C-alpha positions in Angstrom: -33.9 40.1 -19.7 -32.9 37.8 -22.5 -29.5 36.1 -22.1 -27.5 35.8 -25.3 -27.1 32.3 -26.5 -23.3 32.2 -25.9 -23.6 33.2 -22.3 -26.4 30.7 -21.7 -24.3 27.9 -23.1 -21.4 28.9 -20.9 -23.6 28.9 -17.8 -24.8 25.3 -18.5 -21.2 24.2 -19.1 -20.0 25.9 -15.9 -22.8 24.3 -13.9 -21.9 20.8 -15.3 -18.2 21.4 -14.7 -18.9 22.4 -11.1 -21.1 19.3 -10.6 -18.4 17.0 -11.9 -15.8 18.8 -9.8 -17.9 18.3 -6.6 -18.6 14.7 -7.3 -14.9 13.9 -7.9 -14.0 15.9 -4.8 -16.3 13.7 -2.7 -14.6 10.5 -3.7 -11.1 12.0 -3.7 -11.4 13.3 -0.2 -11.7 9.8 1.2 -9.2 8.2 -1.3 -6.6 10.9 -0.8 -6.9 10.7 3.0 -6.1 7.0 2.8 -3.2 7.6 0.4 -1.8 10.5 2.4 -1.8 8.8 5.8 -0.5 5.4 4.5 2.1 7.3 2.4 3.4 9.1 5.4 3.6 5.8 7.3 5.5 4.2 4.4 7.9 7.1 4.3 8.7 6.6 8.0 8.7 2.8 8.0 12.4 2.4 8.2 12.7 5.1 10.9 10.1 3.6 13.2 12.5 1.6 15.4 11.0 -1.6 14.1 7.4 -0.8 14.8 6.2 -0.3 11.2 8.9 -2.1 9.3 10.7 -4.9 11.3 14.4 -4.4 11.9 16.8 -7.0 10.4 18.6 -9.0 13.1 22.2 -10.4 12.8 23.0 -14.1 12.7 26.3 -15.7 13.7 28.1 -15.9 10.4 28.0 -14.7 6.8 29.9 -17.8 5.6 27.2 -19.6 3.6 29.2 -22.9 3.8 28.4 -23.0 7.5 24.7 -22.4 7.0 21.9 -25.0 7.4 20.1 -26.0 4.2 17.2 -23.7 3.3 14.6 -26.6 3.6 15.8 -27.2 7.2 15.5 -23.5 7.9 12.0 -23.4 6.4 10.9 -26.3 8.6 12.1 -24.4 11.7 10.3 -21.2 10.5 7.0 -23.1 10.1 7.4 -24.8 13.5 8.0 -21.4 15.0 4.9 -20.0 13.4 2.8 -22.9 14.7 4.3 -22.5 18.2 3.5 -18.7 18.2 0.0 -19.3 19.4 -1.7 -18.1 16.2 -3.8 -21.1 15.4 -4.9 -21.6 11.9 -2.5 -19.3 10.1 -1.5 -20.3 6.6 2.0 -21.8 6.4 2.3 -20.8 2.7 5.4 -18.6 2.1 5.3 -15.4 0.1 9.1 -15.2 -0.1 12.3 -16.2 1.6 14.9 -13.4 1.9 18.4 -14.7 2.3 20.7 -12.0 3.8 24.2 -13.5 3.8 25.7 -10.2 4.9 23.6 -10.3 8.1 23.9 -14.1 8.5 20.1 -14.2 8.5 17.2 -15.7 6.6 13.7 -14.1 6.7 10.6 -16.1 6.0 7.6 -14.0 5.0 4.2 -15.7 5.0 1.7 -15.2 2.2 -1.8 -14.8 3.7 -1.1 -12.9 6.9 1.4 -10.3 8.1 3.9 -12.4 10.0 7.5 -13.2 9.4 10.3 -15.2 11.1 14.0 -14.3 11.0 16.4 -17.1 11.6 20.1 -17.4 12.1 21.3 -19.0 8.9 24.0 -21.1 10.6 22.2 -22.3 13.8 18.5 -22.0 12.9 18.0 -20.0 16.1 15.0 -17.7 16.0 16.3 -14.1 15.8 12.9 -12.4 15.6 9.2 -13.1 15.2 7.8 -10.1 13.3 4.4 -8.5 12.7 4.8 -7.0 9.2 2.8 -3.8 9.7 4.5 -2.2 6.7 3.1 -4.9 4.4 -0.4 -4.1 5.8 0.1 -0.4 5.3 1.2 -1.0 1.7 -1.9 -3.1 1.1 -4.0 -0.3 2.4 -2.1 2.3 0.4 -2.9 0.6 -2.9 -6.1 -1.1 -1.7 -4.9 -4.6 -2.5 -6.1 -5.4 1.0 -9.7 -5.6 -0.4 -8.6 -8.2 -2.9 -6.9 -10.2 -0.1 -9.9 -9.9 2.2 -12.3 -11.0 -0.5 -10.0 -13.6 -2.0 -10.0 -11.9 -5.4 -7.3 -13.2 -7.8 -5.3 -10.8 -10.0 -5.7 -7.7 -7.8 -8.9 -6.7 -9.7 -10.1 -4.3 -7.0 -6.6 -2.7 -6.7 -6.6 -2.0 -10.5 -10.1 -0.6 -10.5 -9.5 1.5 -7.4 -6.1 2.9 -8.6 -7.5 3.6 -12.1 -10.6 5.3 -10.7 -8.6 7.3 -8.2 -6.1 8.4 -10.8 -8.7 9.4 -13.3 -10.7 11.2 -10.6 -7.7 13.2 -9.6 -7.0 14.0 -13.2 -10.6 15.2 -13.7 -10.6 17.1 -10.5 -7.5 18.9 -11.5 -8.7 19.7 -15.0 -12.1 20.9 -13.8 -10.5 23.0 -11.1 -8.2 24.7 -13.6 -11.2 25.2 -15.9 -13.3 26.7 -13.2 -10.4 29.0 -12.1 -9.6 30.1 -15.6 -13.2 30.6 -16.6 -14.1 32.5 -13.5 -11.1 34.8 -14.0 -12.0 35.5 -17.6 -15.7 36.0 -16.8 -14.9 38.6 -14.2 -12.6 40.6 -16.6 -15.3 40.9 -19.3 -17.9 42.3 -17.0 
């Protein structure tokens, strides 16, 4: 039996589309599993009773004129980090969150997932926190690989998110194509 040229070409195209669809599905099954699980955790972070995202604790006063200078509070936070028993942790800060309404200052460290909350007026340690939500965010967008390998500029994150997004787009388009073509092919026969 001789297959007409039009059908033969469609068969090769469909075979190629199926192959592309399967290849992107293999990658996406892993990537989307990571995105889904980390996304669920991020959605629940503020409703985790402080386990995923640390709760903010209250200081003694919201009157900024009664607060210690920020450099003094920073010194207390770094000493607290040193005394926490985690030898060798970087003392470099990622950010300082000043929460006047809570009377609290939060020091978040740059190269690990620790934070210290201090009373702005007394310098008393309100909470030592493990910032699990920051770890989950880094897993969610894969910037954790950049951090682990010491890659500047989040190169892996950009490649990963671009590749994942394009794969999802290709997977969707090929899926629609396969569905549409298989429906049309069944009607003509």
